[in-house]
PDBQT receptor file of N, H, CA, C and O in Angstrom, charges set to zero:
ATOM      1  N   MET A   1     -43.548-140.249  82.008  1.00  0.00    +0.000 N 
ATOM      2  CA  MET A   1     -44.709-139.392  82.239  1.00  0.00    +0.000 C 
ATOM      3  C   MET A   1     -45.927-139.919  81.470  1.00  0.00    +0.000 C 
ATOM      4  O   MET A   1     -47.058-139.844  81.950  1.00  0.00    +0.000 OA
ATOM      5  N   SER A   2     -45.682-140.441  80.296  1.00  0.00    +0.000 N 
ATOM      6  H   SER A   2     -44.764-140.503  79.906  1.00  0.00    +0.000 HD
ATOM      7  CA  SER A   2     -46.777-140.963  79.496  1.00  0.00    +0.000 C 
ATOM      8  C   SER A   2     -47.457-142.144  80.184  1.00  0.00    +0.000 C 
ATOM      9  O   SER A   2     -48.681-142.269  80.149  1.00  0.00    +0.000 OA
ATOM     10  N   ALA A   3     -46.656-143.012  80.812  1.00  0.00    +0.000 N 
ATOM     11  H   ALA A   3     -45.661-142.911  80.840  1.00  0.00    +0.000 HD
ATOM     12  CA  ALA A   3     -47.236-144.165  81.506  1.00  0.00    +0.000 C 
ATOM     13  C   ALA A   3     -48.130-143.706  82.656  1.00  0.00    +0.000 C 
ATOM     14  O   ALA A   3     -49.196-144.279  82.885  1.00  0.00    +0.000 OA
ATOM     15  N   ILE A   4     -47.700-142.685  83.371  1.00  0.00    +0.000 N 
ATOM     16  H   ILE A   4     -46.834-142.220  83.185  1.00  0.00    +0.000 HD
ATOM     17  CA  ILE A   4     -48.505-142.157  84.474  1.00  0.00    +0.000 C 
ATOM     18  C   ILE A   4     -49.806-141.573  83.928  1.00  0.00    +0.000 C 
ATOM     19  O   ILE A   4     -50.875-141.782  84.502  1.00  0.00    +0.000 OA
ATOM     20  N   SER A   5     -49.711-140.849  82.830  1.00  0.00    +0.000 N 
ATOM     21  H   SER A   5     -48.842-140.679  82.364  1.00  0.00    +0.000 HD
ATOM     22  CA  SER A   5     -50.893-140.260  82.216  1.00  0.00    +0.000 C 
ATOM     23  C   SER A   5     -51.867-141.346  81.758  1.00  0.00    +0.000 C 
ATOM     24  O   SER A   5     -53.075-141.234  81.969  1.00  0.00    +0.000 OA
ATOM     25  N   ASN A   6     -51.335-142.396  81.130  1.00  0.00    +0.000 N 
ATOM     26  H   ASN A   6     -50.355-142.487  80.958  1.00  0.00    +0.000 HD
ATOM     27  CA  ASN A   6     -52.195-143.488  80.674  1.00  0.00    +0.000 C 
ATOM     28  C   ASN A   6     -52.841-144.204  81.847  1.00  0.00    +0.000 C 
ATOM     29  O   ASN A   6     -54.013-144.575  81.784  1.00  0.00    +0.000 OA
ATOM     30  N   GLN A   7     -52.077-144.400  82.924  1.00  0.00    +0.000 N 
ATOM     31  H   GLN A   7     -51.125-144.099  82.975  1.00  0.00    +0.000 HD
ATOM     32  CA  GLN A   7     -52.625-145.069  84.100  1.00  0.00    +0.000 C 
ATOM     33  C   GLN A   7     -53.723-144.205  84.723  1.00  0.00    +0.000 C 
ATOM     34  O   GLN A   7     -54.755-144.721  85.153  1.00  0.00    +0.000 OA
ATOM     35  N   SER A   8     -53.502-142.907  84.768  1.00  0.00    +0.000 N 
ATOM     36  H   SER A   8     -52.664-142.488  84.418  1.00  0.00    +0.000 HD
ATOM     37  CA  SER A   8     -54.504-141.996  85.310  1.00  0.00    +0.000 C 
ATOM     38  C   SER A   8     -55.788-142.051  84.483  1.00  0.00    +0.000 C 
ATOM     39  O   SER A   8     -56.888-142.061  85.036  1.00  0.00    +0.000 OA
ATOM     40  N   ARG A   9     -55.647-142.087  83.176  1.00  0.00    +0.000 N 
ATOM     41  H   ARG A   9     -54.754-142.079  82.726  1.00  0.00    +0.000 HD
ATOM     42  CA  ARG A   9     -56.821-142.186  82.303  1.00  0.00    +0.000 C 
ATOM     43  C   ARG A   9     -57.563-143.491  82.536  1.00  0.00    +0.000 C 
ATOM     44  O   ARG A   9     -58.793-143.526  82.537  1.00  0.00    +0.000 OA
ATOM     45  N   PHE A  10     -56.796-144.575  82.737  1.00  0.00    +0.000 N 
ATOM     46  H   PHE A  10     -55.796-144.547  82.737  1.00  0.00    +0.000 HD
ATOM     47  CA  PHE A  10     -57.426-145.865  83.003  1.00  0.00    +0.000 C 
ATOM     48  C   PHE A  10     -58.259-145.798  84.277  1.00  0.00    +0.000 C 
ATOM     49  O   PHE A  10     -59.395-146.273  84.304  1.00  0.00    +0.000 OA
ATOM     50  N   PHE A  11     -57.701-145.209  85.335  1.00  0.00    +0.000 N 
ATOM     51  H   PHE A  11     -56.779-144.822  85.313  1.00  0.00    +0.000 HD
ATOM     52  CA  PHE A  11     -58.437-145.160  86.593  1.00  0.00    +0.000 C 
ATOM     53  C   PHE A  11     -59.622-144.204  86.505  1.00  0.00    +0.000 C 
ATOM     54  O   PHE A  11     -60.630-144.420  87.177  1.00  0.00    +0.000 OA
ATOM     55  N   ASP A  12     -59.525-143.149  85.688  1.00  0.00    +0.000 N 
ATOM     56  H   ASP A  12     -58.706-142.974  85.142  1.00  0.00    +0.000 HD
ATOM     57  CA  ASP A  12     -60.694-142.297  85.434  1.00  0.00    +0.000 C 
ATOM     58  C   ASP A  12     -61.788-143.111  84.749  1.00  0.00    +0.000 C 
ATOM     59  O   ASP A  12     -62.963-143.011  85.103  1.00  0.00    +0.000 OA
ATOM     60  N   LEU A  13     -61.392-143.913  83.767  1.00  0.00    +0.000 N 
ATOM     61  H   LEU A  13     -60.438-143.994  83.479  1.00  0.00    +0.000 HD
ATOM     62  CA  LEU A  13     -62.345-144.775  83.071  1.00  0.00    +0.000 C 
ATOM     63  C   LEU A  13     -62.940-145.793  84.034  1.00  0.00    +0.000 C 
ATOM     64  O   LEU A  13     -64.143-146.054  84.008  1.00  0.00    +0.000 OA
ATOM     65  N   LEU A  14     -62.094-146.363  84.879  1.00  0.00    +0.000 N 
ATOM     66  H   LEU A  14     -61.117-146.150  84.900  1.00  0.00    +0.000 HD
ATOM     67  CA  LEU A  14     -62.573-147.346  85.847  1.00  0.00    +0.000 C 
ATOM     68  C   LEU A  14     -63.591-146.719  86.797  1.00  0.00    +0.000 C 
ATOM     69  O   LEU A  14     -64.603-147.344  87.113  1.00  0.00    +0.000 OA
ATOM     70  N   ASP A  15     -63.338-145.502  87.252  1.00  0.00    +0.000 N 
ATOM     71  H   ASP A  15     -62.516-144.995  86.995  1.00  0.00    +0.000 HD
ATOM     72  CA  ASP A  15     -64.308-144.802  88.107  1.00  0.00    +0.000 C 
ATOM     73  C   ASP A  15     -65.651-144.645  87.395  1.00  0.00    +0.000 C 
ATOM     74  O   ASP A  15     -66.707-144.841  87.996  1.00  0.00    +0.000 OA
ATOM     75  N   PHE A  16     -65.602-144.291  86.114  1.00  0.00    +0.000 N 
ATOM     76  H   PHE A  16     -64.744-144.132  85.626  1.00  0.00    +0.000 HD
ATOM     77  CA  PHE A  16     -66.817-144.140  85.321  1.00  0.00    +0.000 C 
ATOM     78  C   PHE A  16     -67.554-145.475  85.198  1.00  0.00    +0.000 C 
ATOM     79  O   PHE A  16     -68.776-145.535  85.336  1.00  0.00    +0.000 OA
ATOM     80  N   LEU A  17     -66.795-146.545  84.935  1.00  0.00    +0.000 N 
ATOM     81  H   LEU A  17     -65.803-146.496  84.823  1.00  0.00    +0.000 HD
ATOM     82  CA  LEU A  17     -67.414-147.861  84.807  1.00  0.00    +0.000 C 
ATOM     83  C   LEU A  17     -68.041-148.309  86.125  1.00  0.00    +0.000 C 
ATOM     84  O   LEU A  17     -69.114-148.912  86.133  1.00  0.00    +0.000 OA
ATOM     85  N   LEU A  18     -67.369-148.013  87.236  1.00  0.00    +0.000 N 
ATOM     86  H   LEU A  18     -66.497-147.524  87.228  1.00  0.00    +0.000 HD
ATOM     87  CA  LEU A  18     -67.930-148.366  88.541  1.00  0.00    +0.000 C 
ATOM     88  C   LEU A  18     -69.217-147.592  88.815  1.00  0.00    +0.000 C 
ATOM     89  O   LEU A  18     -70.149-148.134  89.408  1.00  0.00    +0.000 OA
ATOM     90  N   LEU A  19     -69.277-146.342  88.392  1.00  0.00    +0.000 N 
ATOM     91  H   LEU A  19     -68.520-145.901  87.909  1.00  0.00    +0.000 HD
ATOM     92  CA  LEU A  19     -70.503-145.559  88.523  1.00  0.00    +0.000 C 
ATOM     93  C   LEU A  19     -71.623-146.192  87.698  1.00  0.00    +0.000 C 
ATOM     94  O   LEU A  19     -72.756-146.312  88.163  1.00  0.00    +0.000 OA
ATOM     95  N   MET A  20     -71.294-146.594  86.471  1.00  0.00    +0.000 N 
ATOM     96  H   MET A  20     -70.374-146.497  86.094  1.00  0.00    +0.000 HD
ATOM     97  CA  MET A  20     -72.293-147.251  85.626  1.00  0.00    +0.000 C 
ATOM     98  C   MET A  20     -72.785-148.543  86.274  1.00  0.00    +0.000 C 
ATOM     99  O   MET A  20     -73.978-148.845  86.242  1.00  0.00    +0.000 OA
ATOM    100  N   GLU A  21     -71.858-149.305  86.865  1.00  0.00    +0.000 N 
ATOM    101  H   GLU A  21     -70.889-149.060  86.891  1.00  0.00    +0.000 HD
ATOM    102  CA  GLU A  21     -72.225-150.559  87.527  1.00  0.00    +0.000 C 
ATOM    103  C   GLU A  21     -73.116-150.281  88.730  1.00  0.00    +0.000 C 
ATOM    104  O   GLU A  21     -74.077-151.009  88.977  1.00  0.00    +0.000 OA
ATOM    105  N   ASP A  22     -72.796-149.228  89.478  1.00  0.00    +0.000 N 
ATOM    106  H   ASP A  22     -72.015-148.637  89.277  1.00  0.00    +0.000 HD
ATOM    107  CA  ASP A  22     -73.581-148.855  90.651  1.00  0.00    +0.000 C 
ATOM    108  C   ASP A  22     -75.016-148.509  90.270  1.00  0.00    +0.000 C 
ATOM    109  O   ASP A  22     -75.949-148.782  91.026  1.00  0.00    +0.000 OA
ATOM    110  N   ARG A  23     -75.187-147.918  89.112  1.00  0.00    +0.000 N 
ATOM    111  H   ARG A  23     -74.429-147.697  88.498  1.00  0.00    +0.000 HD
ATOM    112  CA  ARG A  23     -76.528-147.536  88.648  1.00  0.00    +0.000 C 
ATOM    113  C   ARG A  23     -77.244-148.674  87.924  1.00  0.00    +0.000 C 
ATOM    114  O   ARG A  23     -78.386-148.524  87.490  1.00  0.00    +0.000 OA
ATOM    115  N   GLY A  24     -76.560-149.819  87.797  1.00  0.00    +0.000 N 
ATOM    116  H   GLY A  24     -75.632-149.941  88.150  1.00  0.00    +0.000 HD
ATOM    117  CA  GLY A  24     -77.184-150.971  87.168  1.00  0.00    +0.000 C 
ATOM    118  C   GLY A  24     -77.056-150.997  85.657  1.00  0.00    +0.000 C 
ATOM    119  O   GLY A  24     -77.744-151.777  84.998  1.00  0.00    +0.000 OA
ATOM    120  N   TRP A  25     -76.193-150.163  85.091  1.00  0.00    +0.000 N 
ATOM    121  H   TRP A  25     -75.634-149.530  85.626  1.00  0.00    +0.000 HD
ATOM    122  CA  TRP A  25     -76.034-150.096  83.640  1.00  0.00    +0.000 C 
ATOM    123  C   TRP A  25     -74.938-151.019  83.117  1.00  0.00    +0.000 C 
ATOM    124  O   TRP A  25     -74.805-151.218  81.909  1.00  0.00    +0.000 OA
ATOM    125  N   LEU A  26     -74.162-151.575  84.029  1.00  0.00    +0.000 N 
ATOM    126  H   LEU A  26     -74.270-151.413  85.010  1.00  0.00    +0.000 HD
ATOM    127  CA  LEU A  26     -73.038-152.413  83.627  1.00  0.00    +0.000 C 
ATOM    128  C   LEU A  26     -72.853-153.486  84.685  1.00  0.00    +0.000 C 
ATOM    129  O   LEU A  26     -73.002-153.224  85.879  1.00  0.00    +0.000 OA
ATOM    130  N   LYS A  27     -72.534-154.673  84.252  1.00  0.00    +0.000 N 
ATOM    131  H   LYS A  27     -72.413-154.886  83.283  1.00  0.00    +0.000 HD
ATOM    132  CA  LYS A  27     -72.332-155.770  85.199  1.00  0.00    +0.000 C 
ATOM    133  C   LYS A  27     -70.886-155.791  85.698  1.00  0.00    +0.000 C 
ATOM    134  O   LYS A  27     -69.966-155.415  84.973  1.00  0.00    +0.000 OA
ATOM    135  N   GLN A  28     -70.698-156.231  86.938  1.00  0.00    +0.000 N 
ATOM    136  H   GLN A  28     -71.446-156.537  87.527  1.00  0.00    +0.000 HD
ATOM    137  CA  GLN A  28     -69.365-156.297  87.549  1.00  0.00    +0.000 C 
ATOM    138  C   GLN A  28     -68.419-157.166  86.720  1.00  0.00    +0.000 C 
ATOM    139  O   GLN A  28     -67.226-156.873  86.640  1.00  0.00    +0.000 OA
ATOM    140  N   ASP A  29     -68.936-158.227  86.106  1.00  0.00    +0.000 N 
ATOM    141  H   ASP A  29     -69.905-158.465  86.171  1.00  0.00    +0.000 HD
ATOM    142  CA  ASP A  29     -68.089-159.096  85.285  1.00  0.00    +0.000 C 
ATOM    143  C   ASP A  29     -67.430-158.318  84.156  1.00  0.00    +0.000 C 
ATOM    144  O   ASP A  29     -66.274-158.576  83.820  1.00  0.00    +0.000 OA
ATOM    145  N   SER A  30     -68.146-157.374  83.570  1.00  0.00    +0.000 N 
ATOM    146  H   SER A  30     -69.085-157.164  83.843  1.00  0.00    +0.000 HD
ATOM    147  CA  SER A  30     -67.580-156.560  82.492  1.00  0.00    +0.000 C 
ATOM    148  C   SER A  30     -66.433-155.705  83.002  1.00  0.00    +0.000 C 
ATOM    149  O   SER A  30     -65.414-155.565  82.327  1.00  0.00    +0.000 OA
ATOM    150  N   ILE A  31     -66.590-155.134  84.184  1.00  0.00    +0.000 N 
ATOM    151  H   ILE A  31     -67.418-155.248  84.733  1.00  0.00    +0.000 HD
ATOM    152  CA  ILE A  31     -65.536-154.315  84.776  1.00  0.00    +0.000 C 
ATOM    153  C   ILE A  31     -64.312-155.177  85.063  1.00  0.00    +0.000 C 
ATOM    154  O   ILE A  31     -63.184-154.761  84.796  1.00  0.00    +0.000 OA
ATOM    155  N   ASN A  32     -64.523-156.368  85.601  1.00  0.00    +0.000 N 
ATOM    156  H   ASN A  32     -65.439-156.706  85.818  1.00  0.00    +0.000 HD
ATOM    157  CA  ASN A  32     -63.404-157.262  85.894  1.00  0.00    +0.000 C 
ATOM    158  C   ASN A  32     -62.646-157.631  84.628  1.00  0.00    +0.000 C 
ATOM    159  O   ASN A  32     -61.417-157.698  84.648  1.00  0.00    +0.000 OA
ATOM    160  N   LEU A  33     -63.352-157.871  83.526  1.00  0.00    +0.000 N 
ATOM    161  H   LEU A  33     -64.350-157.817  83.510  1.00  0.00    +0.000 HD
ATOM    162  CA  LEU A  33     -62.685-158.188  82.263  1.00  0.00    +0.000 C 
ATOM    163  C   LEU A  33     -61.837-157.024  81.776  1.00  0.00    +0.000 C 
ATOM    164  O   LEU A  33     -60.726-157.227  81.286  1.00  0.00    +0.000 OA
ATOM    165  N   ILE A  34     -62.350-155.812  81.906  1.00  0.00    +0.000 N 
ATOM    166  H   ILE A  34     -63.253-155.648  82.303  1.00  0.00    +0.000 HD
ATOM    167  CA  ILE A  34     -61.603-154.626  81.483  1.00  0.00    +0.000 C 
ATOM    168  C   ILE A  34     -60.355-154.458  82.332  1.00  0.00    +0.000 C 
ATOM    169  O   ILE A  34     -59.285-154.160  81.802  1.00  0.00    +0.000 OA
ATOM    170  N   LYS A  35     -60.474-154.647  83.649  1.00  0.00    +0.000 N 
ATOM    171  H   LYS A  35     -61.344-154.889  84.080  1.00  0.00    +0.000 HD
ATOM    172  CA  LYS A  35     -59.311-154.537  84.537  1.00  0.00    +0.000 C 
ATOM    173  C   LYS A  35     -58.274-155.598  84.199  1.00  0.00    +0.000 C 
ATOM    174  O   LYS A  35     -57.083-155.294  84.128  1.00  0.00    +0.000 OA
ATOM    175  N   GLU A  36     -58.705-156.837  83.988  1.00  0.00    +0.000 N 
ATOM    176  H   GLU A  36     -59.672-157.085  84.045  1.00  0.00    +0.000 HD
ATOM    177  CA  GLU A  36     -57.772-157.912  83.649  1.00  0.00    +0.000 C 
ATOM    178  C   GLU A  36     -57.057-157.607  82.337  1.00  0.00    +0.000 C 
ATOM    179  O   GLU A  36     -55.853-157.832  82.219  1.00  0.00    +0.000 OA
ATOM    180  N   ALA A  37     -57.789-157.098  81.354  1.00  0.00    +0.000 N 
ATOM    181  H   ALA A  37     -58.767-156.915  81.449  1.00  0.00    +0.000 HD
ATOM    182  CA  ALA A  37     -57.174-156.759  80.070  1.00  0.00    +0.000 C 
ATOM    183  C   ALA A  37     -56.136-155.660  80.239  1.00  0.00    +0.000 C 
ATOM    184  O   ALA A  37     -55.069-155.723  79.628  1.00  0.00    +0.000 OA
ATOM    185  N   TYR A  38     -56.428-154.663  81.050  1.00  0.00    +0.000 N 
ATOM    186  H   TYR A  38     -57.295-154.613  81.546  1.00  0.00    +0.000 HD
ATOM    187  CA  TYR A  38     -55.475-153.576  81.289  1.00  0.00    +0.000 C 
ATOM    188  C   TYR A  38     -54.202-154.114  81.927  1.00  0.00    +0.000 C 
ATOM    189  O   TYR A  38     -53.099-153.843  81.450  1.00  0.00    +0.000 OA
ATOM    190  N   PHE A  39     -54.356-154.878  83.006  1.00  0.00    +0.000 N 
ATOM    191  H   PHE A  39     -55.251-155.098  83.393  1.00  0.00    +0.000 HD
ATOM    192  CA  PHE A  39     -53.183-155.378  83.715  1.00  0.00    +0.000 C 
ATOM    193  C   PHE A  39     -52.381-156.333  82.836  1.00  0.00    +0.000 C 
ATOM    194  O   PHE A  39     -51.152-156.349  82.905  1.00  0.00    +0.000 OA
ATOM    195  N   TYR A  40     -53.058-157.127  82.012  1.00  0.00    +0.000 N 
ATOM    196  H   TYR A  40     -54.057-157.114  81.956  1.00  0.00    +0.000 HD
ATOM    197  CA  TYR A  40     -52.365-158.056  81.123  1.00  0.00    +0.000 C 
ATOM    198  C   TYR A  40     -51.566-157.299  80.067  1.00  0.00    +0.000 C 
ATOM    199  O   TYR A  40     -50.411-157.637  79.808  1.00  0.00    +0.000 OA
ATOM    200  N   THR A  41     -52.162-156.287  79.461  1.00  0.00    +0.000 N 
ATOM    201  H   THR A  41     -53.100-156.013  79.671  1.00  0.00    +0.000 HD
ATOM    202  CA  THR A  41     -51.477-155.558  78.393  1.00  0.00    +0.000 C 
ATOM    203  C   THR A  41     -50.372-154.660  78.918  1.00  0.00    +0.000 C 
ATOM    204  O   THR A  41     -49.472-154.291  78.164  1.00  0.00    +0.000 OA
ATOM    205  N   HIS A  42     -50.421-154.301  80.197  1.00  0.00    +0.000 N 
ATOM    206  H   HIS A  42     -51.153-154.601  80.810  1.00  0.00    +0.000 HD
ATOM    207  CA  HIS A  42     -49.384-153.442  80.765  1.00  0.00    +0.000 C 
ATOM    208  C   HIS A  42     -48.379-154.222  81.605  1.00  0.00    +0.000 C 
ATOM    209  O   HIS A  42     -47.554-153.631  82.301  1.00  0.00    +0.000 OA
ATOM    210  N   GLY A  43     -48.451-155.554  81.536  1.00  0.00    +0.000 N 
ATOM    211  H   GLY A  43     -49.122-156.033  80.970  1.00  0.00    +0.000 HD
ATOM    212  CA  GLY A  43     -47.476-156.392  82.219  1.00  0.00    +0.000 C 
ATOM    213  C   GLY A  43     -47.530-156.290  83.727  1.00  0.00    +0.000 C 
ATOM    214  O   GLY A  43     -46.520-156.496  84.402  1.00  0.00    +0.000 OA
ATOM    215  N   GLU A  44     -48.683-155.978  84.257  1.00  0.00    +0.000 N 
ATOM    216  H   GLU A  44     -49.503-155.811  83.709  1.00  0.00    +0.000 HD
ATOM    217  CA  GLU A  44     -48.851-155.848  85.699  1.00  0.00    +0.000 C 
ATOM    218  C   GLU A  44     -49.826-156.912  86.177  1.00  0.00    +0.000 C 
ATOM    219  O   GLU A  44     -50.624-157.441  85.404  1.00  0.00    +0.000 OA
ATOM    220  N   THR A  45     -49.745-157.210  87.454  1.00  0.00    +0.000 N 
ATOM    221  H   THR A  45     -49.097-156.780  88.082  1.00  0.00    +0.000 HD
ATOM    222  CA  THR A  45     -50.705-158.128  88.056  1.00  0.00    +0.000 C 
ATOM    223  C   THR A  45     -51.385-157.423  89.212  1.00  0.00    +0.000 C 
ATOM    224  O   THR A  45     -50.919-156.383  89.677  1.00  0.00    +0.000 OA
ATOM    225  N   LYS A  46     -52.466-157.980  89.664  1.00  0.00    +0.000 N 
ATOM    226  H   LYS A  46     -52.844-158.825  89.285  1.00  0.00    +0.000 HD
ATOM    227  CA  LYS A  46     -53.173-157.382  90.795  1.00  0.00    +0.000 C 
ATOM    228  C   LYS A  46     -52.285-157.348  92.031  1.00  0.00    +0.000 C 
ATOM    229  O   LYS A  46     -52.329-156.391  92.804  1.00  0.00    +0.000 OA
ATOM    230  N   GLU A  47     -51.478-158.391  92.220  1.00  0.00    +0.000 N 
ATOM    231  H   GLU A  47     -51.442-159.168  91.592  1.00  0.00    +0.000 HD
ATOM    232  CA  GLU A  47     -50.610-158.445  93.388  1.00  0.00    +0.000 C 
ATOM    233  C   GLU A  47     -49.618-157.287  93.387  1.00  0.00    +0.000 C 
ATOM    234  O   GLU A  47     -49.343-156.698  94.433  1.00  0.00    +0.000 OA
ATOM    235  N   GLU A  48     -49.080-156.962  92.210  1.00  0.00    +0.000 N 
ATOM    236  H   GLU A  48     -49.304-157.440  91.361  1.00  0.00    +0.000 HD
ATOM    237  CA  GLU A  48     -48.144-155.844  92.115  1.00  0.00    +0.000 C 
ATOM    238  C   GLU A  48     -48.845-154.529  92.402  1.00  0.00    +0.000 C 
ATOM    239  O   GLU A  48     -48.253-153.629  92.998  1.00  0.00    +0.000 OA
ATOM    240  N   GLU A  49     -50.099-154.407  91.985  1.00  0.00    +0.000 N 
ATOM    241  H   GLU A  49     -50.580-155.138  91.501  1.00  0.00    +0.000 HD
ATOM    242  CA  GLU A  49     -50.853-153.180  92.212  1.00  0.00    +0.000 C 
ATOM    243  C   GLU A  49     -51.137-152.981  93.694  1.00  0.00    +0.000 C 
ATOM    244  O   GLU A  49     -51.148-151.850  94.180  1.00  0.00    +0.000 OA
ATOM    245  N   ASP A  50     -51.367-154.075  94.413  1.00  0.00    +0.000 N 
ATOM    246  H   ASP A  50     -51.358-154.994  94.018  1.00  0.00    +0.000 HD
ATOM    247  CA  ASP A  50     -51.702-153.981  95.832  1.00  0.00    +0.000 C 
ATOM    248  C   ASP A  50     -50.514-153.590  96.693  1.00  0.00    +0.000 C 
ATOM    249  O   ASP A  50     -50.693-153.025  97.772  1.00  0.00    +0.000 OA
ATOM    250  N   SER A  51     -49.304-153.883  96.233  1.00  0.00    +0.000 N 
ATOM    251  H   SER A  51     -49.158-154.342  95.356  1.00  0.00    +0.000 HD
ATOM    252  CA  SER A  51     -48.119-153.596  97.053  1.00  0.00    +0.000 C 
ATOM    253  C   SER A  51     -47.618-152.186  96.874  1.00  0.00    +0.000 C 
ATOM    254  O   SER A  51     -46.631-151.798  97.498  1.00  0.00    +0.000 OA
TER     255      SER A  51
């Protein structure tokens, strides 16, 4: 349950970061770095997320 909660918090944060990027307050490269760091620290890859 904790992993689900942490993942949910991550996606809430990601939504916030995407909003900031949409308004021009954050660059897409910064969001990509945050996503890569999350997937790396949680032992997941983008390919696994897509399936």
